[in-house]
N, C-alpha and C positions, 0 to 999 in steps of 0.2 A: 792409276787415277791420280796419285799424288805428282807424278811427273806431268801429266797432262794440265792440271790445275797449276802447278808451279810455272809452266810455260806461258799459260794464259795470263795468269797474274802478273808476272814479270812484264809481259807485253802491256798490259793495262796500266800498271804503275808507271812504266817509262813514258807512254803516251800521255797519261793523265798528268804526270808532273811537267812534262814540256808544255802541255796545254795550260796548266795552272800557272807556271812561273812566267811564261809568254804573256798570258792575260794579266798577271799582276803587274809585270814591268810595263805594259802598255798603260793600264789604269793609273799606275803611280806616276808615269811621265805625263800623261794628259792632265791629271789633278794638280801635279806641281806647276805645269805650264801655265794652267788656269789661275792658281793662287799667286804666281810670280806676276802675271798680267795684271791682276787686281792690285796687288801690293805696289807694283810700279806705277799704276795709275793713281792711287791714293798718295803715293809719294809726291807725285808731280802736283797734285792738287793742294796738299799741306804746304809744300815749299812755296807755291805760288800764293797761297792764303797769307803765309807770314811775310812774305815779300811785298804783298799789297798792303798789309797792316802797318809794315815798316814805312813804306811810302807815304801812307795816309798820316801817321804820327808826325813824320818830318815835314809834309806839307802844311799840317795844322799849325805846327809851331812857327811857320814861316808866314803864316796868313796874318795880315795886319789887324784884322779883326779879333783874332785870338789874343794878340798882344794887347789891344785896347781892352778886351774882356778882362785879361789878367789884371791890368792896372785898375780897372774900375771895380772888379771884385775885391781886389786888396784894399783900395781905398774905402770902399763901403764897409768892409768887414772890420777895419781898424777903428771906424766910427762907433762900432757897437761897444767898444770899451767904455764910452761915455754914457751908453744907455743904462737905465735903471733896470734891473731884473726884479720883477715883483715876486713876492713870496709864492703867490698862486701859481705863477709861471714855473718855478722850481718844483712845486708839488706836482704840477701837470707832468713836467718832464720826467721827475722821479717815478711817477706811476708808469710812464712809458717803459722805463728801464726794467722796473720790478714786475710788471704784468705782461709785458710783450717781448722785449728784446732778451732779457736774461733767461726766461723760460725757454725761449726758442733755441738759444745758444747751448743750454744744458741739455735739451732734447737731441741736438745734432751731434754733441761731443761726448755725452755721457759723463760730464763733469759739472761741478757746481761753481759757476763763476760768482767772484766777489763784486758787490754793488760799487764799492768804493773804488776799485780798479778802473772800472769804466765811466765813471761819474765825470763829466767834464768840469775841469778846476776853473777855468777862467770864465767871466761874466760874458765876454763876447761869444764864446761857444755855446754857453747855455742859452744866451738870447737867440742865436742863430738855430739852435736845435730845437727850441720851442716853437718858434714860428713856422719852421720848414719841416720838422719831424712830429713832435707831439701834438701840436695845434694844427697840423696839416688835416684837412678834411678828406683827404683820399686815403684808402687803406694802404697797408704795405705792399710794395710791387707796383703801385700807381701814384707814388707821392711826386714823382717827376711831372704829373699833370698840373700841379700848382705853379703857376707862373709869377703871381705877385702876392706877397704875404700881406700887402695894403697896412703895413705898419708905418708908412710915410718915410721910411729910411731911404738913403741914397743907394744902399746895397739892393733893396727891392726894386728900386728903378732900374738899376743895372741888370738885374735877374730878369725883369720883364723884357728888357730889351735883347738880352742875348740867348736866354734859354731856349726860346722857340727854335732858333737856328741850331744851336748845339743838339737840341732834343731831336730834330729832324734828322741831322747827321747820325746820331746813334742808332735812331730807329731804322734808317735807311740801310746802314752798313751793318746792323744787328750785333753792334757791341754791348757788352754787359754794362759798362759804366765809363763815365769820363771824369777825371778829377783835374782840378787846378789848384796848384800849391804856390804860396808866396815863398820865393826862394830865399828871402832874408829871414823872415820870422818862422817859416816851417808850418804856418797855419794853412789848412785845407779850406780854401776860400770858395770852392764850388765842387758839388758832385752832381751828377746827373740824377742818379737814383735816390739821393738823400738819406743815404745809409748812416750810422752813427759815427762814421769816420769824419763826417762833414762837421767842420768847425774845430776840429781837435788839431793838435800839433804833432808833426811828425818828427820833431826834434826831441821833445821831452814828454809827448802826451801818451796815452794808453796804447797807441798802435806805432810807437816809434820803432819797435824791433820787428815788425811785421815786414813782409816783402816790400810794401808800399814804403815804409820808413827807410829801409835800407837802400832802395833804389833812389828814393829822394836825396839822400846824403851823397850819393854818388854823382847826381846830376846838378845839385844846387850850386855848385861852383865850376860848373863845365864852362870851358872856353871854347869849345868846338860846337860851332852852330851846325845843326843837323845830325849831331851824334845821338844815335838811338840805342838805348840800353834796354835789356829784357830781364824780367824777374819770373823764373819758373813758377809753376803752380805750387802753392803752399796754402794751408788752411789759413782763413782769414776770419778772427772773431767779429769784426764789423759786418761781414757777410754771412753771420750765423754759423760760423766755423766751416762754411763750404771753401773748397780750394779755389784761389785766386791766382791768375797770372796777368802780369802787366807788361806794357811796353810804353817807355817814356822817353821824353827829351826835353831839353831846355827850351824856353821861350825867350826869343831876343827882340827887343825893339831897337832896331838899328844895331849898334854894338853893346847895348846895355841889356843884361838878362833880368827880365821881368818876373819870372816864374818858371815852373815846371808843370808840364802837361803829361797825364797817364791816360792811356787807353787799356780798359779791362778786356782781356781776350773773351771773345764770346764762346762760351762752352758749348752751347747748343749748336753753334755754327760749326765748331770742330766735330762734334758728333754727326752733324748732318752731312759734312763731307765724308767722315770715315765710314758711315753706314748708308750712305747715298740715300738719305732721308728714310731710313728703315727698310731700304730696298735690297737686302741681301740676297734674296732669290734672283731679283733681276740683275745682280752683278755676277751671277754664276756661282754664288757660294752655297747654294743648296739649303738643306735644313739645319746644318750644324756649323756652317763656315762663318768666319768673322775677321775683320781686320781692326787692329787697335794699335794705339801708341804706347809707349812705355818711357819713363825718364831714367836717369843715371842711377837713382836708387831701386830701380826696377818697379817702381809704383806706375800704375796705368795712367795714361793722360786722356783716355777717352772711354766711351761706353763699352760695357760688356754685352754681348748679345744675349746670352743666356740670362743674365740678370734682368734684362728687359722683358724677356719672353717667358721665363718660368723661375720665378725667384726661389720657390722651394727646392726645386732641383739644383739650382745653382749653389745654394748653401749646403745642401747634402753633398755635392761633389767636392766642396771645400773641406767639409768635415772628413771625408773619406780620403782626401789628399794629405790630410795631417796638419791643416791649419789650426792654430789655437783659437779658443773661443774669443779672445781679445781681438783677433784679426778679423774674425767673423763679425763680430759686433761692430767693429769699426765701419765696415762695408754696410751693414744693415742700418746704423745710424746715419751714415752720410746719405744713403738712398742712392748712391752712385758709385762706379768703380773708379772714378777719376780721383786720382791721388789718394785712393782708399784701398784698393785691391793690389796686393804685392803679387807681380807677375814674374814670380821666380822660376823661369824656365830656361833651358839651355839655348833655345832660340834667342831670347832676350839678352843673355850673357854674351853670345857670340856677336850679336849685332852691336852691342855696346863696345866690343873690342875692335869694332871696325870691319867686321866680315859680313859679306852678302853671300847667301846661298840658300839652299833647299835641304830639307831633311825630313825623316819619320821619327818624331820625338814624342815625349809626354809634355803636355802644356800645363800652364799654371793652375788648372783644376784637377790635375792628375789623369787627364784622358790622353790616350794615344792619338796623335793628329799627324797629318802631312802639314808642313809648314813651309813658308817661304818669309826669309827676314832680311833686313838691311838697315843700315844706319841712315838718319836723315842729315841733311846739310843745312842747319838753321843757325844763323849767327847768334851766339849767346846761348844757345840751348844744345844739349846732348840728348836727343831723343832717337828712338828707332821705331820702325814700323814693321809690324808683324801680321801676316795673313795665315790662316790655318783652316783645316776642315778635318773632322773626326774621321778616322780611318774606317769606322763601321759604315759610314755613308760612301766614303771614297771607294771602297772595296765591295759595296753592294752587289755590283754586277759579277764581281768575283765569286761571292757566295752562290750566286745563281748558277754560274758555270760549274762550280765545284759539285753543286747538287746534281746537275746533269751528268757530270762525269761519274759521280758515284751510282747514280741510277743505271747509267748504261754498263759500268763495270759489274754491278750486281747481276743484271740481266744476263750479261756474257759469262760470268762465272756460273750462274745457274745452268745455262745452256752446256757449257763445258762440263759441269758436275754430272748433269744427266747422261751426256754422251760417254763420259769416262766411267761412270757406274756401270752402264750397259756393257761397254766393251771390257772394262776390268773384269766383271763378274764372268763374263763369257771366256776370258782368257784364263783366269786364275780359279775356276771353280774347282778343280782337283785340289787345290791348295787349300781351299775352305774345308773340304772333306777330311783332308790330313789334320787340319788344325781342330776340327770338331772331334775326330778320333782321339787326337791327343789330349783334348779336355777331358773327354769321357775316361780315358785312361788314367789320367791325374786324379779324376774325382774317385777312382778305387773300382770302376767298373772292370770285370775281367772278360777275357777273350774277346776284345773289341777287334772288330774287322770292318774294313771299308772296301768299297767297290769302285774301281776306277774303269771308266769306260773307254778313255782315250788310248791310242796304240802309240805312246812315245814315252819319253823319259818319266812322266808321271805315273805311268803303269808300273815301271821298275821301283819307283819311290813308294808306291802303294803296297806292292808285294813285300818290300822290305819292312815296312811298317807293321803289316800282318804278321810277319815272321817275329818281329821284335815284341809284338803285343803278346804272342803266345809264349815266348821266352819269359817275359816279365811276369806273366800270370803265373807260371810255374814256379819262378823264383819267389814270387810275392807269397804263394801258398806255403812253400817251405819256410820262408822267413817268419810268416805268421806262427807256424807250428813251433818253431824254435823260440820265438819271442814268448809264446804262452808257456812253454817249458821253463824258460828262464824266470818268468814271473812267478810260477808255481814254486821254483826252486828258492827264490829270493824270499817269497811269503813264508816258507817253511822254515827258512833259516835265520831270518831277521824280523824284528818288529815292523809294523806297517810303515811308520814314518821313516825308519832307517831305509826300508825296501824301497820306498818311493824316491828318496834322495839318490839311491844308487842307480834306479832306473833312469833318472834325469842327469846322470854323470855329475852329480854335485859332490863336492868335497864332504867327507863323513864330518857330522858335528855331534858334539857331546850333548846328550839329552838327559834331563833329570825327570824322573816319575815319582810322584807322591801318592801314597795309598797303594802300595804294592805288597803282597805277601809272597815270601819266598819258601820252598821245600827243598831242602838239601839232604840227600839219601845216600848213605855209604853202604855199598854192597860188599859184603865180607864172606869169604869162603866160597864164593860161587865158582871162579875159575879152578880153585884147587880141588873142590868137589866133583867136578865135571870133566877136568883134563884128561883124567886116567881113562875115561871113555872114548877118547879120540878127539881129534881136532874138529872134525865135521860136526860131531854131537855137541861139543861144548859151544861152537859158534850158533848151531840151531837153537840150543837152549837159551843162549844170551839174546838172540834175535827175537825169540818168542816172548821172553820176559819183557824187553824193551817195547816190543809192539803192544803187549798187554798193558804196560804202563802208559804209553801214549794213547791208546784207546780210552782208557780210564780218565787220563787228563783231558781229552777232547770232550768226552761226556760231561765232566765237571766244568768245562770252560776254562782250562788251565793250560798254558803254553809250557812245552818242554824247551829249556834253554840249553842244555847240553847232557850227553850220556856218553860215557867212555868204558863202560863195562865195570868200573870201580864206583862211580858216581852217578847219580841221577839228579839233575837240577830242573826244578820246575817253578814257574811264577804265574801269578794271577794279578791282572791290573796293569799289564805293561802296554799292551797293544790297544786295549779298550777298558777304560775306567769302569769298575763295578764297585758298588757299595759293599758286597759280601765276599770280598777277596779272601778274606781270613777265613771264613767258612768253607769256601770252595776248596782250598788249599788242604785244611783239615780233613775234609771229606776225601780227597785224593789220597792223602796218607792213609786213611782207614782202608781204601780200596787197595792200595798198594800192599798193605800188611796182609791183606786176605789173599791177594795173588801170590805172595811168597809162601804163605802157609799152605796154599793149595799145591804149590810147586813142591814143597817138602813132602807133602802126602801123596801125590800122584807120580812123581818123577824120582822118588827116593834120593832126591838132591838135598844137600843140607846148606843153603845159603842163609847167611844171616844179614839182616838190614837193619841199620840205625838211622833215625831220621831226625832233623831239626827244623822248626818252623818259626819264622819270624815275620813282623810286618814293619813297614817304614818306607822311608824314602831311598832310592838308588839312582845311580847315574849310568848310563850305557853309551857305547860308542863303537862303530864298526872298526877294527883294527887289522892290519895286514895290508899287503900291497897285491899280491897274486892270489894268495889263499885268504880269504876273509873270514873273520870270526866276529861275533858280536858279544863284546866283554862288558859285564856288569860288575860294578863295585859299589860299596857302601856299607853302612852299618848294618843293615838287614841281612846282606849276604854273609858278612863276617860271623855275626851272631848265630844265623842258621847253621853255619858250618861247625861253629863251636858246640852248639846244642847236639848236633848229629854225633860228634865225637864223644860226648859224654852220655849219650842216650842208652838205655839197656837194649839188649839184643831184640830184633823184632819189636821194637817200641819206637815211639816219637816222643820228644820233648818239645813243648810249645811254649814260646815266651808269653810272659804275662800280656805283653801288648797285643799279641796275635789272639791269645785266648780270650781277651776282652772283646775283639772284634767278631768272635764267634757267636756272641749274643745267647750263650747258654744252650746251644744245640747239642753240645758234646760235653762228656763227663771227664773231669781232669782228676788227677791224684794231688797228693800234697805238694806244695811248691818245694822246689830245690835250687840251689845256688850253683851257677856254673861260671867259670872264668873264661873270658874270651882271649884270643891271642894277645890282644892290646892291654890286658891287665884289667879290663872292666868285669864286673860281676854282674851275670845276667840272671835275672829272676825267671824260672821256667817252671812248668807243670806237665807231668806226663800224661799222654792221651790214654784215657781207659776205654778198653773195648767192652762189647756186651758180654754177659757172663757166659753165653752159649759158644763163646770163643771168636765169632764173626757175626756180622750183621748181614743184612740182605745182600750187601754188595759183594758177599763171597760166592754168591750164586750167579754173579753177574757174567755176561758173555766173556768178559775179559778173563776171569778165572777159569772158564770152561775151555778157553783157547788152549791152556796150558794142559789140560787133561786130555784133549783130543789130539795133541801132537805126539 
């Protein structure tokens, strides 16, 4: 089944990858060709637009009417110096600056402009601005409709004579503004839109450092008639902070320079060319494609499509792309991407370095796009043109193809899987039976047998499995029996915790036990009194005695630690903690004394037994490598042995500590002092038996065992 699926999936992957890569290459090529075609078209249109503007500026400067207008405007403006500016006129003009111009400039730039910086210093400037700006009956944006201020001045007569012609030219060719500047004084003697630059001085006035002032200083002493200079887009405070680009040349009357003329680029006309009057879809740019211009500092020189169509998404993408809040606010305040949006993209940098090409890159909004880029050849300007489309749209057909490939692949895999399951189960059904039998055998089931119906190698394999199962069952039974025997042996020989560690093959560990009582019994004269009767009789007597002791210990809940014919050591509280461990051990001592007395009476043997009992804390560990023994040590062991050595024959000495743990259930004699091997004096009391010689324990089954042997 795996091989069939592998072959099918490899074939599907190869065919799918070929289809996907071929489709992607075709879509990429088609989209890039379309973007390159649109970019080349806009490139031609923009270069043609600038060439036309250059020719119009040059022709205007050579027009005799323009030369006459420059002379008349300059002469009329100079006479304003002799005019008296009334205080109410200054108040009216100041109100215009404070209530209209400065608030609008603050809104568009986000800064607080100073009134003193923009206030016209000369009387002629204030006179001209009062009549043509602050006292103009037309609102901002329509002040050009005022032809004659009717102040009776020569300037107003000249304005009424030339303004209609100049206004028609500006409106016909969709320029934003036209300026005439006196080349000697630097006074702006005429503007089409009557913005606050009108009447100011470009040599020392508030706008002398703007692009208009810099361009004027270049042209005012020009000796080349027809030389046209360009000032790239830059924010202009007289235009409420909006970006302004100018093209200008000197005006000559014969060989005499009489002024300078500026045409302000029509931003809307540039945007109309780049967007085809918002016809991105008609240009083949789909839902996300756009064409834009950028300058040498990577600032855009035309409209952004997404800013026009979806401002919220536009600013969200800028934030996601990592733009600072300052950069975003600059675009938001300007209301346009022109000279506000930083188009920091590889396509822009490549085009600025003089390269032309296409690529799949990330654009200035941080979005993956297919792009086509090229530099523009505009005298005096270093601009580039970029056309792009988001890959999500360009590769949308590829997503549909991918979906179809995936669906067909899934259907094919399902069919192959069904076929492989049917064929695979038919071929390997005997193996499934073997696997099932192996699992049953692994789970502990015994005498597992499987039936094989085929007459081939699987039959031989099945018979071998059945024989192996029978052999394993037999071996497992024997192993279980041996394991039980070993567990019983360990349990009899060692405490539970030590036995558990040995079963797990863990290293022996030293263990401490608190609350333990030890009985140490020394058997004296047993071997000497019985050995004369023969070896077999001696061992039988010893065996019966130890078995009787063990039965008594088991009944009392006490564990035998060791017995070698000369000593018998028992303990209570080692494997399982009990509160009456001292009482149990003292009871065992009484039982053992009864057993020895019965032995003396019934077997005519004369063994003597001396016992010591103590309670306390002991430590134990399994010792030995091949022959293991559980060794206990501690003060309780030592003192019990010392008490046994000093005890009277067939009596037990009980330490004060152990006697206190008996809780008054037994009677003890007067205290005695016994020295332990380490020199410590142990206080002990002899155990007193009942006056009839033995308690009920003497008639116990353990003592009867001695009499019956």
